[in-house]
N, C-alpha and C positions, 0 to 999 in steps of 0.2 A: 967088959961084960962076959960072964961065964958062958960056955958053949950052950947049955940048955936054955939060958935066957936069950941068947942070940937066935937059936932055932925057933923059939916061940915068937920072938919079935919079927923074924922073917916071915913066919907063917901068917901072922896077923897082917903084916903089910901086903903080903901076897893076896890075901882075901880082900883087903881094902881095894887093891888095884882091880881085882876081878869084878867086884860088885859096884864099883863107882861108875856113874854115868859120865863123869868128867873128873879130871884131876888137875889141880893147879899147884905148881911148885913155886915157892917163894923164898926169899932171903929175909930173915927177920932181925938181923943184926941191928941193935940199937932200940928195938921195941921193948917197952917195959912189960912186966907181967900183967899189969892192969890193962895196957893197950891190947895185949893178946887175948885177954878175957873179953874185952869189948868186941874184938874181931870175931871171936867164936860166937858171941851172942848175935852179931850182925849176920853171920852166915846161916844161923838157924840150926835146929836139931837134925836136919837131914844132911848136914855137912860135918865131917870130922876133920878138925884142923890140929895137926900134931907135929912137934919137932922130931926130926928123924936123923939117923946116921946115914950118910951117903953110901957107905959100903954096903950096909944091910939093905938099903932101898934099891940099890942096883941089882942085888941078888933077887930080891922080891919081885921087882919089875920083870926080870928075865923069867922067873918061875911063872909069872902071870901072863907071859907072852906079850908084854908091853915093851916097846923099844924106846928107851930114854937116851937122849944124847948126853955126852959128857958135860956140856956146859950147863945143863939143868941141875947137875949134882955138884956144882962148884960153890964153895962157901957154905956157911951155916944154912941148913935147909929146914923148911917146915912145909908140909904138904896139906892141901885141902882136898880131901876125898869127898866129892859131891855125890850124894845119893838121891837128891831130889831134882828140882828144876835147874839145869846148868845155867840158864840165862839169868835167873833170879840170883843165883850164887855169884855169878860173874859181876852183876850189878853191885852187889854188896862189897865184893872185893875191890871193884873200881872206886866206889864211893869212899871206902875206908882208906885206900891208898892216896886219894886226893887230900884227905885230912891228916894222913900220917905218911909223909914222904919216905920215912925210913923203911917202910915195907916195900920191898922190890919184887915185882912179879917177873919171874924168869921164863915162864912158859907153862905148857901143860899138855894134857892129852884129852881130846874130845872126839867121840865116835871112833875110837881106836887109832886116831891119827895125832901126830904132834902138832901143836899150834904155838905160834909165837905170841909174845905179849900184845902186839898190835892186833892180831886176830882175836885174842881174848877180849880186848876192848871193843872190837867190832861185834863180838857175840853179846857183850854187855849192853850194847846200844840197841839190840833187837828188842822187840816186845816180848814180854814174858808169856808163858803158857796160859796163865790165868787171864791176861789181857786179851790174848788171841781167842780164847774160848768165849770170853764175854762178848767180843766183837762178832764171833761166829753165831752165838746165840741171838744177838740183836739182829743180825742179818737174816737168820732163819725166821725169827719172829716177824720181821717186816715182810718177808716173802709170803708167809702164811696169811698175814693180814691182807696183803694185796690179792692173793689167790681167793680169799674169802669174799672180798669186795667184787671181784670179777664174776664169781659164781652167783652172788646175789643179783648183780646187774643182769646176767644172762637169764636167771629165773624170772625176774620182773619183766624182762623183754618178752620171754616166751608166754608168760601169763597174759600180757597185754595183747599179743598178736593172735592168741587162740580164739576161734569162733565161739560165740555164745551158744550154749545148748538150747535146742528147739523146745518150746513149751507147748504142749497140746492142751487146749482148753475145750471143755465140753460145754456147749451153749445151753443155758437153762431155758426152758420153754417160757414164752412170754406169758404174762399173767392173764391177758385177755383171752388167749387161746385156751388156757386151762379152764377159765370160767365158761366159755362157750361149749367146750367138750363136756363139762359136768352138766350143763343145762340140757344138752342133747340127750344125755343118758337118762336124766330124770324125766324128761318129757316123752321118751320113747314108749313106756308102758301105756300111757293114756292114749297115745296115737294108735297103738295096736288095738286097744279096747274099742275105741270109736269105730275102727274099721270093721271089727267083727260084729258089733251089735246093731249097726245101722242097716235096716232092711233095704234091699234093692227094689226099685219100682218095677212092677209087673204090668202086663197089658190089661189084666183084669182090674186092677186098681184104677188104672187110667180110665176104663170104660165106666166104672161106678161113679167116678167123679164127673 
């Protein structure tokens, strides 16, 4: 490889190391081109799986501040630069390796630290980010529903224990009382007239009689 090409390759690898959330180094000896295409599809668009030269990879890792042990760069190497969910990618790598034993997982880098193949498998056995988010959403929904039921129960209890408002009623006058009052008013003028027009008895009148 000419020097300009090497420089470009190192720069690209360095950027891949810097931007990856996790990196898995593998030995692909014995895998067919078709198998490697299948692996790339399984890893998804967020993972870049490329065959690399060990010498250039070592330089790129150093430039990116990644410490790679010598055993990770032994034999024909291909690297998976994971830029999505590391757990989901690890699951895909594990499942593919079960069906294709020729793929050898040598180890990797996760959260800036070197991990062994065993630790990578343990990572693959964890629940993915999507599953954890779904469970969290379900738990939050359940908590909200429970809180709503408690609030409704408290509201009903408060309404049931609250005293009923006092109602002031104005008693309507009895019908008989109204009739009597009206009769008194109507009879009053006649009573007054009789009292004025009736002459009082005098001593003279009594003597004439």
